[in-house]
C-alpha positions as CSV (number, residue, x, y, z in Angstrom):
1,M,-15.3,11.5,-8.3
2,P,-11.7,11.6,-6.8
3,T,-10.0,15.1,-6.6
4,P,-7.0,15.3,-9.2
5,P,-3.4,15.9,-7.6
6,T,-2.4,19.6,-8.7
7,P,-0.8,19.8,-11.8
8,A,2.5,21.2,-9.8
9,A,2.6,17.7,-8.3
10,L,2.0,16.0,-11.4
11,T,4.5,17.9,-13.2
12,A,7.1,16.8,-10.0
13,R,6.3,13.4,-10.7
14,L,6.9,13.5,-14.4
15,K,10.2,15.4,-14.4
16,P,12.2,12.7,-12.8
17,L,10.7,10.1,-14.8
18,R,11.3,11.8,-18.2
19,Q,14.8,12.0,-17.1
20,R,15.6,8.7,-16.5
21,V,13.9,7.6,-19.8
22,R,16.2,10.3,-21.6
23,D,19.2,8.6,-19.4
24,A,18.5,5.4,-20.9
25,G,18.2,6.5,-24.5
26,H,14.5,6.2,-25.1
27,D,12.4,8.6,-26.6
28,A,9.0,7.8,-24.5
29,V,8.0,5.1,-21.3
30,L,5.0,3.0,-22.1
31,V,3.2,2.8,-18.8
32,I,0.6,-0.3,-18.1
33,N,0.1,-0.3,-14.6
34,P,-3.1,1.7,-13.9
35,V,-1.8,2.5,-10.4
36,D,1.1,4.2,-11.6
37,T,-1.3,6.1,-14.5
38,R,-3.3,7.5,-11.6
39,Y,0.2,8.6,-9.7
40,L,1.3,10.2,-13.0
41,T,-1.8,11.4,-14.2
42,G,-4.6,11.6,-12.2
43,F,-7.0,9.1,-13.9
44,V,-8.2,6.5,-12.1
45,G,-9.6,3.9,-14.9
46,D,-8.2,0.7,-16.5
47,D,-7.7,-1.0,-19.6
48,S,-5.6,2.0,-20.5
49,W,-2.1,2.9,-21.4
50,T,-0.1,5.9,-20.8
51,L,2.7,7.2,-23.1
52,V,5.1,9.7,-21.7
53,P,7.5,11.1,-24.4
54,V,10.9,12.9,-23.5
55,K,10.4,15.7,-25.5
56,G,7.9,18.5,-24.7
57,T,5.3,18.7,-21.6
58,K,2.5,16.0,-23.2
59,V,1.2,13.1,-22.0
60,Y,-1.0,10.7,-23.7
61,V,-3.6,8.5,-22.4
62,L,-4.7,5.5,-24.7
63,S,-8.4,4.5,-23.4
64,D,-11.7,4.1,-24.9
65,A,-15.2,5.5,-25.1
66,R,-15.9,4.5,-21.2
67,F,-13.6,6.5,-19.9
68,D,-14.4,9.4,-21.9
69,E,-15.7,12.2,-19.9
70,Q,-13.8,10.6,-16.6
71,I,-10.6,11.3,-18.3
72,A,-11.9,15.1,-18.8
73,R,-12.7,15.3,-15.3
74,E,-9.9,13.5,-13.6
75,A,-7.1,14.4,-15.8
76,P,-8.1,17.3,-17.7
77,H,-4.5,17.9,-19.0
78,V,-3.6,14.7,-20.8
79,N,-4.1,13.9,-24.5
80,A,-6.8,11.4,-24.5
81,V,-6.8,9.1,-27.6
82,M,-10.0,7.2,-27.5
83,R,-9.2,3.8,-29.5
84,K,-11.2,2.7,-32.4
85,R,-8.9,-0.3,-32.8
86,S,-6.6,-2.2,-30.4
87,L,-4.6,-0.7,-27.9
88,V,-1.4,-1.6,-29.8
89,D,-2.5,-0.3,-32.9
90,E,-3.4,2.7,-31.6
91,L,0.0,2.8,-29.6
92,K,1.6,2.3,-33.2
93,M,-0.1,5.3,-35.1
94,L,0.7,7.7,-31.7
95,R,4.2,6.7,-32.2
96,D,4.3,7.1,-35.9
97,R,2.5,10.5,-35.5
98,L,4.9,11.7,-32.7
99,K,7.8,10.3,-34.6
100,L,9.5,8.5,-31.7
101,S,12.0,5.5,-32.8
102,R,12.2,3.8,-29.3
103,V,9.8,3.0,-26.8
104,A,10.4,1.6,-23.5
105,V,7.8,-0.4,-22.1
106,Q,7.0,-0.5,-18.3
107,K,8.6,-3.9,-16.8
108,G,7.2,-4.6,-13.8
109,S,3.5,-4.6,-15.3
110,L,4.6,-6.7,-18.8
111,T,3.3,-10.0,-19.1
112,V,4.9,-12.0,-22.3
113,D,2.2,-12.4,-24.4
114,R,1.4,-8.4,-24.0
115,F,5.2,-7.8,-24.7
116,D,5.1,-9.6,-27.9
117,A,2.3,-8.1,-29.1
118,I,3.5,-4.5,-28.4
119,K,6.8,-6.0,-30.4
120,K,4.9,-7.2,-33.3
121,G,3.2,-3.9,-33.7
122,L,5.9,-1.4,-33.1
123,G,8.8,-3.6,-34.3
124,A,11.3,-5.7,-32.1
125,R,14.0,-3.0,-32.3
126,A,11.8,0.0,-31.7
127,V,10.6,-1.1,-28.1
128,A,12.5,-2.2,-24.8
129,A,11.1,-3.9,-21.5
130,W,12.7,-1.2,-19.1
131,D,12.6,-0.7,-15.2
132,D,11.0,2.5,-15.2
133,G,12.1,3.5,-11.2
134,L,8.5,4.3,-10.5
135,I,8.3,2.0,-7.5
136,T,11.4,3.5,-6.0
137,Q,10.1,6.9,-6.9
138,R,6.7,6.5,-5.5
139,A,8.0,5.2,-2.3
140,V,8.9,8.6,-1.0
141,K,5.5,10.7,-0.8
142,D,5.0,14.4,-1.0
143,A,2.9,16.4,1.4
144,G,-0.2,16.0,-0.6
145,E,0.0,12.2,-0.4
146,V,1.0,12.1,3.3
147,K,-2.1,14.2,4.0
148,L,-4.2,11.6,2.0
149,I,-2.7,8.8,4.0
150,T,-3.3,10.3,7.1
151,K,-7.0,11.1,6.4
152,A,-7.3,7.4,5.5
153,G,-6.0,6.6,9.1
154,K,-8.1,9.1,10.7
155,I,-11.2,7.2,8.8
156,Q,-10.5,3.3,10.0
157,Q,-9.4,4.4,13.4
158,A,-12.9,6.2,13.7
159,A,-14.8,3.1,12.5
160,F,-12.5,0.8,14.8
161,R,-13.7,3.1,17.5
162,E,-17.4,2.3,16.7
163,L,-16.7,-1.1,16.4
164,R,-15.5,-1.5,20.1
165,D,-19.0,-0.8,20.9
166,F,-20.6,-2.8,18.1
167,I,-18.5,-6.1,18.7
168,E,-19.7,-8.4,21.2
169,P,-19.9,-12.4,21.6
170,G,-21.9,-14.6,19.4
171,Q,-20.8,-12.3,16.3
172,T,-19.0,-14.3,13.8
173,E,-15.9,-12.8,12.1
174,S,-17.5,-12.2,8.8
175,E,-20.1,-9.9,10.9
176,V,-17.3,-8.0,12.6
177,A,-15.4,-7.6,9.3
178,A,-18.7,-6.4,7.4
179,F,-19.5,-3.6,10.3
180,L,-15.8,-2.4,10.1
181,E,-15.9,-2.3,6.4
182,Y,-19.0,-0.5,6.0
183,R,-18.6,2.4,8.8
184,M,-15.5,2.7,7.1
185,R,-17.3,3.7,3.6
186,C,-19.7,5.5,5.5
187,L,-17.0,7.7,7.1
188,G,-16.0,8.4,3.4
189,A,-13.8,6.1,2.5
190,D,-13.5,5.0,-1.4
191,G,-13.3,1.3,0.3
192,V,-10.6,-0.8,1.7
193,S,-7.1,-1.1,1.2
194,F,-7.5,-5.0,1.6
195,P,-9.6,-7.7,2.8
196,S,-10.1,-7.1,6.2
197,I,-8.5,-9.8,8.5
198,V,-10.8,-10.5,11.6
199,A,-9.4,-14.0,13.6
200,A,-11.0,-15.2,16.6
201,D,-8.9,-16.9,19.1
202,A,-6.7,-20.1,17.3
203,N,-7.4,-18.4,13.9
204,A,-5.2,-15.3,15.1
205,A,-2.2,-17.1,14.8
206,L,-2.6,-17.3,10.9
207,P,-1.1,-14.1,10.0
208,H,-3.5,-13.7,7.0
209,A,-6.4,-15.3,8.2
210,I,-9.7,-15.1,6.0
211,P,-13.1,-14.0,8.1
212,G,-15.3,-16.9,8.3
213,K,-18.0,-18.4,10.7
214,T,-16.1,-18.7,13.6
215,K,-17.9,-16.9,16.5
216,I,-16.7,-14.8,19.1
217,K,-16.1,-15.8,22.3
218,K,-17.5,-14.4,25.7
219,N,-14.0,-14.3,26.7
220,G,-11.7,-14.5,23.9
221,L,-9.0,-13.1,21.7
222,V,-9.7,-11.3,18.3
223,L,-7.0,-9.8,15.9
224,I,-8.1,-7.0,13.5
225,D,-5.5,-6.2,10.6
226,W,-8.2,-3.6,8.6
227,G,-7.4,-0.5,6.4
228,A,-9.2,2.5,5.0
229,K,-8.7,4.1,1.2
230,F,-9.0,7.9,0.6
231,K,-8.6,9.1,-2.7
232,G,-6.8,6.2,-3.8
233,Y,-4.5,6.1,-0.6
234,C,-4.1,3.6,1.8
235,S,-3.9,3.0,5.7
236,D,-3.0,-0.2,7.5
237,M,-3.2,-1.0,11.3
238,T,-3.7,-4.3,13.3
239,R,-5.0,-4.2,17.0
240,V,-6.0,-6.9,19.3
241,I,-9.6,-7.5,21.3
242,F,-9.9,-9.3,24.5
243,T,-13.3,-10.1,25.6
244,G,-14.7,-10.8,29.0
245,K,-12.2,-11.6,31.3
246,G,-9.4,-10.2,29.4
247,P,-5.9,-12.1,28.5
248,S,-4.7,-15.3,29.7
249,K,-1.5,-15.4,31.7
250,E,0.3,-16.7,28.6
251,M,-1.2,-14.2,26.1
252,R,-0.7,-11.3,28.1
253,K,2.7,-12.0,28.1
254,V,2.7,-12.3,24.3
255,Y,1.1,-8.9,23.8
256,Q,3.8,-7.1,26.0
257,V,6.4,-8.7,23.8
258,V,4.7,-8.0,20.7
259,L,4.1,-3.9,21.7
260,D,7.4,-3.8,23.4
261,A,9.0,-5.1,19.7
262,Q,6.6,-2.8,17.9
263,L,7.5,0.5,19.9
264,A,11.4,-0.4,19.5
265,G,10.8,-0.8,15.9
266,I,9.2,2.6,15.8
267,D,12.1,4.0,17.5
268,A,14.4,2.9,14.9
269,C,12.7,4.7,12.1
270,R,15.0,7.4,11.1
271,P,16.5,8.6,7.9
272,G,19.3,6.9,6.8
273,V,18.9,3.6,9.0
274,R,19.4,0.3,7.0
275,L,15.9,-1.7,6.4
276,R,17.3,-4.6,8.1
277,E,18.4,-2.5,11.4
278,V,14.9,-1.4,11.8
279,D,13.5,-5.0,11.7
280,A,16.4,-6.6,13.8
281,A,15.7,-4.1,16.6
282,A,12.0,-5.0,16.9
283,R,12.9,-8.6,16.0
284,K,15.5,-8.7,18.8
285,V,12.9,-7.8,21.5
286,I,10.8,-11.2,20.2
287,V,13.8,-13.5,20.1
288,D,15.0,-12.5,23.6
289,A,11.9,-13.2,25.1
290,G,11.9,-17.0,23.6
291,Y,9.3,-16.3,20.6
292,G,11.8,-15.8,17.9
293,D,10.6,-18.7,15.8
294,R,7.0,-17.4,16.3
295,F,7.6,-14.3,13.9
296,G,8.1,-15.6,10.7
297,H,7.4,-12.2,8.5
298,G,9.0,-8.8,7.8
299,L,8.5,-6.1,10.2
300,G,6.5,-3.7,7.9
301,H,6.2,-2.2,4.2
302,G,5.8,0.7,2.6
303,I,1.9,2.1,1.7
304,G,0.5,4.7,-0.9
305,L,-1.6,3.9,-3.9
306,D,-0.9,0.2,-3.2
307,I,-1.1,-1.7,0.0
308,H,2.3,-2.9,-0.3
309,E,4.7,-0.7,-1.5
310,D,8.4,0.0,-1.1
311,P,10.2,0.0,1.5
312,R,10.4,-3.3,2.8
313,L,11.1,-3.4,6.8
314,S,12.7,-7.1,6.6
315,H,15.8,-9.1,7.5
316,L,16.0,-10.1,3.9
317,A,15.9,-6.5,2.5
318,D,19.1,-5.4,0.5
319,A,21.8,-4.9,3.2
320,Q,22.2,-1.2,1.9
321,A,18.8,-0.1,1.3
322,V,17.8,2.8,4.2
323,L,14.6,4.6,5.1
324,E,14.3,8.1,3.6
325,P,12.2,11.2,4.1
326,G,8.9,11.0,2.9
327,Q,8.7,7.3,2.9
328,V,5.6,5.8,4.9
329,V,5.9,2.5,6.3
330,T,4.0,0.1,8.7
331,V,5.5,-1.1,11.7
332,E,3.9,-4.8,12.8
333,P,5.7,-7.4,14.4
334,G,3.6,-10.4,15.6
335,V,3.6,-13.6,17.6
336,Y,1.7,-16.3,16.7
337,L,1.1,-19.3,18.5
338,P,-0.4,-22.5,16.4
339,G,-3.8,-23.8,18.2
340,V,-3.9,-20.7,20.7
341,G,-3.7,-17.3,19.0
342,G,-1.5,-14.4,18.0
343,V,-0.8,-10.9,18.6
344,R,0.3,-8.3,16.3
345,I,0.3,-4.7,16.6
346,E,0.7,-2.4,13.9
347,D,0.9,1.3,13.0
348,D,1.7,3.6,10.0
349,V,5.1,5.7,10.4
350,L,6.4,8.5,8.4
351,I,10.1,9.2,7.8
352,T,10.8,12.8,8.4
353,G,13.9,14.7,8.0
354,R,15.0,14.1,11.3
355,G,13.4,11.2,12.6
356,H,9.7,10.0,12.3
357,R,6.0,10.7,13.3
358,V,3.5,8.4,13.8
359,L,0.3,8.7,11.5
360,T,-2.2,6.4,13.6
361,D,-2.8,7.1,17.3
362,L,-5.4,4.1,18.8
363,P,-4.3,3.2,22.0
364,K,-2.7,-0.1,22.1
365,A,-1.4,-0.7,26.1
366,I,-3.2,-4.0,26.9
367,E,-5.5,-2.2,29.4
368,S,-7.0,-0.6,26.3
369,A,-7.3,-4.0,24.4
370,T,-9.8,-5.3,27.0
371,I,-14.0,-4.6,26.2
Protein backbone atom coordinates (compact mmCIF):
# COMPACT_ATOMS: atom_id res chain seq x y z
CA MET A 1 0.00 0.00 0.00
CA PRO A 2 1.24 3.53 -0.69
CA THR A 3 2.62 5.55 2.21
CA PRO A 4 0.18 8.37 3.07
CA PRO A 5 1.47 11.96 3.12
CA THR A 6 2.19 13.24 6.62
CA PRO A 7 -0.65 14.96 8.50
CA ALA A 8 1.37 18.18 8.45
CA ALA A 9 1.72 18.02 4.67
CA LEU A 10 -2.02 17.43 4.20
CA THR A 11 -2.90 20.29 6.55
CA ALA A 12 -0.58 22.57 4.58
CA ARG A 13 -2.32 21.59 1.34
CA LEU A 14 -5.85 22.02 2.68
CA LYS A 15 -5.27 25.43 4.27
CA PRO A 16 -4.85 27.48 1.05
CA LEU A 17 -7.69 25.55 -0.63
CA ARG A 18 -10.06 26.40 2.22
CA GLN A 19 -9.00 30.03 2.02
CA ARG A 20 -9.79 30.18 -1.70
CA VAL A 21 -13.19 28.59 -1.08
CA ARG A 22 -13.91 31.10 1.68
CA ASP A 23 -12.79 34.07 -0.43
CA ALA A 24 -15.08 32.93 -3.26
CA GLY A 25 -18.09 32.88 -0.93
CA HIS A 26 -18.66 29.12 -0.86
CA ASP A 27 -19.20 26.87 2.16
CA ALA A 28 -17.34 23.85 0.76
CA VAL A 29 -15.69 22.47 -2.36
CA LEU A 30 -16.46 19.12 -3.94
CA VAL A 31 -13.33 17.49 -5.39
CA ILE A 32 -14.03 14.98 -8.16
CA ASN A 33 -10.58 14.39 -9.69
CA PRO A 34 -9.08 11.27 -8.00
CA VAL A 35 -5.56 12.70 -8.35
CA ASP A 36 -6.60 15.77 -6.36
CA THR A 37 -8.25 13.52 -3.76
CA ARG A 38 -4.93 11.71 -3.38
CA TYR A 39 -3.10 15.03 -3.05
CA LEU A 40 -5.48 16.30 -0.35
CA THR A 41 -6.13 13.09 1.59
CA GLY A 42 -3.72 10.30 0.64
CA PHE A 43 -6.56 8.07 -0.60
CA VAL A 44 -5.70 6.46 -3.95
CA GLY A 45 -9.02 4.93 -5.05
CA ASP A 46 -11.45 6.03 -7.72
CA ASP A 47 -15.25 6.35 -8.02
CA SER A 48 -15.18 8.61 -4.98
CA TRP A 49 -15.71 12.29 -4.19
CA THR A 50 -14.10 14.46 -1.53
CA LEU A 51 -15.94 17.26 0.25
CA VAL A 52 -13.83 19.95 1.95
CA PRO A 53 -15.94 22.31 4.12
CA VAL A 54 -14.57 25.75 4.94
CA LYS A 55 -15.38 25.52 8.65
CA GLY A 56 -13.49 23.17 10.90
CA THR A 57 -10.80 20.71 9.91
CA LYS A 58 -12.83 17.73 8.74
CA VAL A 59 -12.63 16.26 5.25
CA TYR A 60 -15.21 13.81 3.93
CA VAL A 61 -14.62 11.10 1.33
CA LEU A 62 -17.78 9.73 -0.28
CA SER A 63 -17.02 6.24 -1.51
CA ASP A 64 -18.32 2.67 -1.26
CA ALA A 65 -17.58 -0.60 0.48
CA ARG A 66 -14.86 -1.59 -1.97
CA PHE A 67 -12.66 1.12 -0.48
CA ASP A 68 -13.66 0.95 3.19
CA GLU A 69 -10.45 -0.64 4.46
CA GLN A 70 -8.30 1.15 1.90
CA ILE A 71 -9.47 4.57 3.08
CA ALA A 72 -8.82 3.56 6.69
CA ARG A 73 -5.23 2.66 5.76
CA GLU A 74 -4.38 5.47 3.36
CA ALA A 75 -6.40 8.33 4.83
CA PRO A 76 -7.16 7.54 8.47
CA HIS A 77 -7.83 11.21 9.25
CA VAL A 78 -10.80 11.63 6.87
CA ASN A 79 -14.46 10.96 7.57
CA ALA A 80 -15.43 8.16 5.23
CA VAL A 81 -19.02 8.07 3.99
CA MET A 82 -19.75 4.62 2.55
CA ARG A 83 -22.62 5.17 0.19
CA LYS A 84 -25.76 3.09 0.19
CA ARG A 85 -27.27 5.10 -2.66
CA SER A 86 -25.95 7.34 -5.42
CA LEU A 87 -23.05 9.72 -4.81
CA VAL A 88 -25.38 12.65 -5.43
CA ASP A 89 -27.86 11.40 -2.85
CA GLU A 90 -25.09 10.88 -0.29
CA LEU A 91 -23.74 14.34 -1.07
CA LYS A 92 -27.19 15.87 -0.52
CA MET A 93 -27.55 14.14 2.85
CA LEU A 94 -24.08 15.26 3.91
CA ARG A 95 -24.77 18.80 2.72
CA ASP A 96 -27.97 18.91 4.76
CA ARG A 97 -26.26 17.46 7.84
CA LEU A 98 -23.45 20.02 7.68
CA LYS A 99 -25.92 22.82 6.85
CA LEU A 100 -23.98 23.98 3.79
CA SER A 101 -25.79 26.59 1.72
CA ARG A 102 -23.43 26.73 -1.30
CA VAL A 103 -21.08 24.02 -2.59
CA ALA A 104 -18.42 24.75 -5.21
CA VAL A 105 -17.83 21.85 -7.61
CA GLN A 106 -14.40 21.27 -9.10
CA LYS A 107 -14.68 22.74 -12.57
CA GLY A 108 -11.72 21.08 -14.27
CA SER A 109 -13.08 17.54 -13.82
CA LEU A 110 -16.76 18.27 -14.34
CA THR A 111 -18.82 16.89 -17.20
CA VAL A 112 -22.10 18.48 -18.22
CA ASP A 113 -24.04 15.35 -17.25
CA ARG A 114 -22.41 15.16 -13.82
CA PHE A 115 -23.01 18.83 -13.10
CA ASP A 116 -26.63 18.53 -14.17
CA ALA A 117 -27.08 15.58 -11.78
CA ILE A 118 -25.50 17.51 -8.89
CA LYS A 119 -27.66 20.58 -9.57
CA LYS A 120 -30.75 18.42 -9.72
CA GLY A 121 -29.87 16.75 -6.42
CA LEU A 122 -28.75 19.81 -4.45
CA GLY A 123 -30.64 22.57 -6.24
CA ALA A 124 -29.27 24.79 -8.98
CA ARG A 125 -28.73 27.76 -6.68
CA ALA A 126 -26.86 25.68 -4.11
CA VAL A 127 -23.97 24.67 -6.38
CA ALA A 128 -21.48 26.41 -8.64
CA ALA A 129 -18.86 25.13 -11.08
CA TRP A 130 -15.64 26.68 -9.81
CA ASP A 131 -11.92 26.78 -10.56
CA ASP A 132 -10.45 25.53 -7.27
CA GLY A 133 -6.87 26.54 -8.07
CA LEU A 134 -5.48 23.09 -7.30
CA ILE A 135 -3.72 22.86 -10.67
CA THR A 136 -1.67 25.92 -9.76
CA GLN A 137 -1.20 24.83 -6.15
CA ARG A 138 0.00 21.36 -7.09
CA ALA A 139 2.61 22.84 -9.44
CA VAL A 140 4.71 23.86 -6.42
CA LYS A 141 6.02 20.75 -4.67
CA ASP A 142 6.87 20.41 -1.01
CA ALA A 143 10.07 18.69 0.12
CA GLY A 144 8.33 15.33 0.49
CA GLU A 145 7.02 15.46 -3.05
CA VAL A 146 10.45 16.34 -4.44
CA LYS A 147 11.92 13.29 -2.67
CA LEU A 148 9.34 11.01 -4.27
CA ILE A 149 9.93 12.45 -7.76
CA THR A 150 13.68 12.05 -7.23
CA LYS A 151 13.21 8.43 -6.16
CA ALA A 152 11.09 7.74 -9.24
CA GLY A 153 13.92 9.17 -11.34
CA LYS A 154 16.48 6.92 -9.66
CA ILE A 155 14.35 3.87 -10.42
CA GLN A 156 13.88 4.76 -14.06
CA GLN A 157 17.58 5.45 -14.50
CA ALA A 158 18.57 2.13 -12.91
CA ALA A 159 16.24 0.33 -15.31
CA PHE A 160 17.74 2.18 -18.28
CA ARG A 161 21.26 1.17 -17.28
CA GLU A 162 20.10 -2.44 -17.31
CA LEU A 163 18.44 -1.86 -20.66
CA ARG A 164 21.72 -0.76 -22.21
CA ASP A 165 23.10 -4.23 -21.48
CA PHE A 166 19.91 -5.92 -22.70
CA ILE A 167 19.16 -4.15 -25.97
CA GLU A 168 20.52 -5.67 -29.18
CA PRO A 169 19.78 -5.76 -32.91
CA GLY A 170 16.81 -7.91 -33.88
CA GLN A 171 14.70 -7.04 -30.85
CA THR A 172 11.44 -5.22 -31.52
CA GLU A 173 10.48 -1.87 -30.08
CA SER A 174 7.78 -3.64 -28.07
CA GLU A 175 10.28 -6.08 -26.55
CA VAL A 176 12.53 -3.24 -25.45
CA ALA A 177 9.60 -1.32 -23.92
CA ALA A 178 8.39 -4.44 -22.09
CA PHE A 179 11.83 -5.07 -20.59
CA LEU A 180 12.17 -1.48 -19.43
CA GLU A 181 8.73 -1.41 -17.82
CA TYR A 182 9.25 -4.81 -16.17
CA ARG A 183 12.57 -3.74 -14.66
CA MET A 184 11.10 -0.51 -13.28
CA ARG A 185 8.44 -2.56 -11.51
CA CYS A 186 11.08 -4.92 -10.13
CA LEU A 187 13.13 -1.98 -8.88
CA GLY A 188 10.23 -0.62 -6.83
CA ALA A 189 8.09 1.48 -9.13
CA ASP A 190 4.30 1.55 -8.73
CA GLY A 191 4.20 1.37 -12.50
CA VAL A 192 5.01 3.61 -15.44
CA SER A 193 4.35 7.34 -15.60
CA PHE A 194 3.02 6.85 -19.14
CA PRO A 195 3.25 4.19 -21.88
CA SER A 196 6.93 4.01 -22.79
CA ILE A 197 8.04 5.32 -26.17
CA VAL A 198 10.60 3.15 -27.95
CA ALA A 199 11.08 4.32 -31.54
CA ALA A 200 13.64 2.87 -33.93
CA ASP A 201 15.16 4.80 -36.83
CA ALA A 202 12.49 6.61 -38.91
CA ASN A 203 9.89 6.00 -36.19
CA ALA A 204 11.90 8.31 -33.94
CA ALA A 205 10.69 11.20 -36.11
CA LEU A 206 7.30 10.74 -34.40
CA PRO A 207 7.51 12.53 -31.02
CA HIS A 208 4.89 10.20 -29.49
CA ALA A 209 5.63 7.01 -31.41
CA ILE A 210 3.96 3.81 -30.20
CA PRO A 211 6.28 0.78 -29.81
CA GLY A 212 5.56 -1.88 -32.39
CA LYS A 213 7.15 -4.68 -34.37
CA THR A 214 9.92 -2.59 -35.92
CA LYS A 215 13.25 -4.22 -35.13
CA ILE A 216 16.40 -2.62 -33.80
CA LYS A 217 19.03 -2.48 -36.56
CA LYS A 218 22.68 -3.40 -36.29
CA ASN A 219 23.62 0.18 -37.10
CA GLY A 220 20.61 2.18 -36.05
CA LEU A 221 19.02 4.72 -33.76
CA VAL A 222 16.55 4.16 -30.93
CA LEU A 223 14.75 6.98 -29.11
CA ILE A 224 13.47 5.98 -25.68
CA ASP A 225 11.10 8.18 -23.63
CA TRP A 226 10.11 6.53 -20.36
CA GLY A 227 9.17 7.25 -16.78
CA ALA A 228 8.60 5.55 -13.44
CA LYS A 229 5.92 6.27 -10.89
CA PHE A 230 6.85 5.99 -7.21
CA LYS A 231 4.20 6.37 -4.51
CA GLY A 232 2.12 8.19 -7.10
CA TYR A 233 4.78 10.64 -8.29
CA CYS A 234 6.13 10.64 -11.84
CA SER A 235 9.51 10.98 -13.46
CA ASP A 236 10.13 11.52 -17.17
CA MET A 237 13.28 11.19 -19.28
CA THR A 238 14.32 10.73 -22.89
CA ARG A 239 17.59 9.35 -24.23
CA VAL A 240 18.78 8.19 -27.64
CA ILE A 241 20.82 5.05 -28.26
CA PHE A 242 22.94 4.49 -31.37
CA THR A 243 23.83 0.87 -32.15
CA GLY A 244 26.83 -0.49 -34.00
CA LYS A 245 28.95 2.10 -35.77
CA GLY A 246 27.20 5.00 -34.08
CA PRO A 247 25.37 7.97 -35.57
CA SER A 248 25.63 9.11 -39.15
CA LYS A 249 27.24 12.48 -39.81
CA GLU A 250 23.78 14.09 -40.08
CA MET A 251 22.42 12.55 -36.89
CA ARG A 252 25.62 13.38 -35.02
CA LYS A 253 25.04 17.03 -35.90
CA VAL A 254 21.37 16.84 -34.89
CA TYR A 255 22.25 15.18 -31.59
CA GLN A 256 24.74 17.88 -30.67
CA VAL A 257 22.28 20.64 -31.58
CA VAL A 258 19.59 19.09 -29.38
CA LEU A 259 22.04 18.59 -26.51
CA ASP A 260 23.22 22.19 -26.73
CA ALA A 261 19.60 23.36 -26.81
CA GLN A 262 18.75 21.29 -23.75
CA LEU A 263 21.70 22.63 -21.79
CA ALA A 264 20.68 26.19 -22.73
CA GLY A 265 17.12 25.50 -21.58
CA ILE A 266 18.27 24.03 -18.27
CA ASP A 267 20.62 26.98 -17.72
CA ALA A 268 17.67 29.37 -18.16
CA CYS A 269 15.65 27.65 -15.42
CA ARG A 270 15.55 30.07 -12.48
CA PRO A 271 12.77 31.47 -10.30
CA GLY A 272 11.16 34.55 -11.80
CA VAL A 273 12.11 33.73 -15.40
CA ARG A 274 9.20 33.75 -17.83
CA LEU A 275 8.17 30.36 -19.15
CA ARG A 276 8.41 31.67 -22.70
CA GLU A 277 11.99 32.81 -22.10
CA VAL A 278 13.08 29.33 -21.01
CA ASP A 279 11.56 27.87 -24.17
CA ALA A 280 13.17 30.61 -26.26
CA ALA A 281 16.64 29.94 -24.84
CA ALA A 282 16.56 26.36 -26.09
CA ARG A 283 14.60 27.06 -29.27
CA LYS A 284 17.12 29.69 -30.42
CA VAL A 285 19.88 27.07 -30.54
CA ILE A 286 17.77 24.85 -32.78
CA VAL A 287 16.60 27.71 -35.00
CA ASP A 288 20.15 29.04 -35.44
CA ALA A 289 21.27 25.56 -36.51
CA GLY A 290 18.60 25.52 -39.23
CA TYR A 291 16.21 23.04 -37.64
CA GLY A 292 13.59 25.44 -36.31
CA ASP A 293 10.79 23.88 -38.38
CA ARG A 294 11.71 20.43 -37.02
CA PHE A 295 11.00 21.33 -33.37
CA GLY A 296 7.25 21.61 -33.17
CA HIS A 297 6.41 21.09 -29.50
CA GLY A 298 7.01 23.01 -26.28
CA LEU A 299 10.23 22.68 -24.34
CA GLY A 300 8.75 20.95 -21.31
CA HIS A 301 6.08 20.60 -18.66
CA GLY A 302 5.60 20.18 -14.94
CA ILE A 303 5.49 16.71 -13.40
CA GLY A 304 4.06 15.40 -10.14
CA LEU A 305 1.09 13.16 -9.45
CA ASP A 306 0.23 13.68 -13.12
CA ILE A 307 2.77 13.28 -15.89
CA HIS A 308 1.70 16.57 -17.47
CA GLU A 309 1.16 19.38 -14.97
CA ASP A 310 1.72 23.10 -14.79
CA PRO A 311 3.88 24.95 -15.61
CA ARG A 312 4.26 24.54 -19.36
CA LEU A 313 7.57 25.67 -20.88
CA SER A 314 6.33 26.82 -24.26
CA HIS A 315 6.33 29.71 -26.69
CA LEU A 316 2.53 29.54 -26.25
CA ALA A 317 2.61 29.96 -22.45
CA ASP A 318 1.02 32.95 -20.77
CA ALA A 319 3.33 35.88 -21.50
CA GLN A 320 3.57 36.83 -17.80
CA ALA A 321 3.85 33.33 -16.29
CA VAL A 322 7.14 32.65 -14.51
CA LEU A 323 8.95 29.76 -12.86
CA GLU A 324 8.60 29.45 -9.09
CA PRO A 325 10.68 27.66 -6.44
CA GLY A 326 9.37 24.15 -5.84
CA GLN A 327 8.23 23.52 -9.40
CA VAL A 328 9.64 20.45 -11.15
CA VAL A 329 9.75 20.64 -14.94
CA THR A 330 11.04 18.58 -17.83
CA VAL A 331 13.41 20.15 -20.35
CA GLU A 332 13.10 18.17 -23.58
CA PRO A 333 13.92 19.82 -26.91
CA GLY A 334 13.86 17.66 -30.01
CA VAL A 335 14.59 17.65 -33.71
CA TYR A 336 12.64 15.26 -35.93
CA LEU A 337 13.52 14.43 -39.54
CA PRO A 338 10.69 12.58 -41.34
CA GLY A 339 11.84 9.33 -42.92
CA VAL A 340 15.20 9.53 -41.15
CA GLY A 341 14.80 9.69 -37.38
CA GLY A 342 14.74 12.06 -34.46
CA VAL A 343 16.59 13.10 -31.32
CA ARG A 344 15.07 14.27 -28.04
CA ILE A 345 16.97 14.64 -24.77
CA GLU A 346 15.03 15.12 -21.54
CA ASP A 347 15.77 15.58 -17.85
CA ASP A 348 13.76 16.58 -14.77
CA VAL A 349 14.67 19.93 -13.20
CA LEU A 350 13.72 21.33 -9.79
CA ILE A 351 13.42 25.12 -9.52
CA THR A 352 15.17 26.20 -6.32
CA GLY A 353 15.21 29.48 -4.44
CA ARG A 354 18.18 30.76 -6.41
CA GLY A 355 18.37 28.63 -9.53
CA HIS A 356 17.76 24.98 -10.34
CA ARG A 357 18.84 21.43 -9.58
CA VAL A 358 18.75 18.67 -12.19
CA LEU A 359 17.18 15.60 -10.58
CA THR A 360 18.21 13.10 -13.28
CA ASP A 361 21.80 12.46 -14.25
CA LEU A 362 22.18 9.73 -16.87
CA PRO A 363 25.10 10.60 -19.17
CA LYS A 364 24.01 12.32 -22.38
CA ALA A 365 27.20 13.22 -24.23
CA ILE A 366 27.08 11.65 -27.68
CA GLU A 367 29.84 9.21 -26.80
CA SER A 368 27.66 7.74 -24.05
CA ALA A 369 24.76 7.28 -26.48
CA THR A 370 26.55 4.68 -28.59
CA ILE A 371 26.52 1.00 -27.56
